[in-house]
N, C-alpha and C positions, 0 to 999 in steps of 0.2 A: 165398761168404760168407753167413753166416746172416742171417734177417730181423732179429733184434735187433741184430746188428753193423751192418746198413745203416741202420738208424734212428738209431743213436747220435749222429751230427753233428746230426740234428734236435733231440733231446733237449737237447744241449749248446747249440744255437742258442736255443732256447726259454728256457733257464735264463739265458744271458747277457742276454736282452731283459727277463726278469722282474727281473734285477738291475741294469738301467739301465747296462749296460756298452756304451754306444755306440760307444766307440773300438775295440771288439772285433768289431763287427757287420761281417758280410761279405755282399756281394751284387754280382753282375755290373753292377747299375745304379749303383753308386758311381762306375763309370767314366765315366758320363754327367754326373756333377757332383752328382748327388742324394746328400744326407747325413742321417743321423739327428741330431737334436738331443737328444731325450729320449725314454725309454720309461718309462711309468708303469702302474699297475694298470688295464688296459682302455684305455690311451691310447698315443698316439705322436705326435711332432712332428718333422716334417723340414723342411729347406730344400733348394732347388735354386737355388744362387746364380747360376750361368750356364749356360745350354743351349748345347750344342754346335750348329754349323751344320746338322748332319744332323737335329736335332730341330725345325727350322723347316720350315714349309710354303712354297709359292712365293710366298705373300704376306708372308712375313717374321715371322709369328706362330708361336707355339708350337704344333706339331701335336698334335692330340687324341689320337692313339695314344700319344705319349709322356707326355702328362699323365695318361693312363689307366695307364700303368706307375708313375708317381709315386704316384698314389692306391692302387694295388695294394700298393705298398711300406707305405703308411699303415695299410691294412687288415691285411696280413699280421703286421706287428710288433704292432699293438694286439691282434689276437686271440691271438697267441703269448703275450702277457703274462698271459692268464687260463686258459691250458692247464695241466693238472695233469700230473705225471709219468705217461707212458704214453699221453698223448693227442697227437693231431695234427689239424689242420684243413684243409680244402680249400674253395675258393670253390664254392658251389652257384648263387648268382645275383649279378649285379652290375649296377647302374644307374648311369650317369653323365650329368650334366646341364652342358652348357657354357653358361654364362650370358653369357660375353662373351669375345672374343679377348684373348689375353695376348701382349704384345710381350716379346721376350727381356729377361730382367732377373730380379732376386731374386724367388723365389716362396716361400712358406711353407705348408705343409700340416699339417693335424691330422686325426687319425683316432680314434674311440673306439667302444668296445663299448657298444651301449645296452642289450642284454640277452643273458645267456647261460643256455641251459638244458642239460640233459644231452647233447643231440644237436645243438643249434643255437646259433649266435651271430648277432646282428643288430647291424650296424655302420653308421656313418656317417662322412663325411670331407667336408672342404672344403679348397680351395687359394685362397689370396688372393694377389693381384698386389703389386708394389711400392707401389702406392697404398693398400693396405689394403683394397680392395674385393674382395669374394667373387666369383670367377671360375668356379670349378667346385664342384659339390656332387654327392656320390655316396652310394648306399647299397648294402649288400652282405649277403648271408646266407651263413654258412659253416657246413658240416657238420663236427661235432666227432666224431671217431672214436677208439676205443680200440684199442690194440694187443693182439693175441690172445697 
């Protein structure tokens, strides 16, 4: 398979994100109950209505690794919305801060691109619990690459 053919699905995925076609978005993480609500120019909003038992730690709260996966979905869909044809992006740096434990239940996350340059994108995200309180904040830097 040629390199351009192997990247075709990525181009199509980025386009559906730019067009806010959330019902067509596909990711293995949807099986965990995470789902996109809205994609905008440099933004994404997701919900995680119910966490499966495997996503809980021995204390009964949502395990940080699964929250990190949720945040990564926020970042990847927000950055995809600002990519031009022929571009792709990958995580260069990621920092996450867990402000408080989250009990299982409805969570909402937002991600946004703070700044986009030719070769980098800077993003931030937050996750709020059912009570509306911010429980997780994160920042990330993504490398923006162009297909040859």
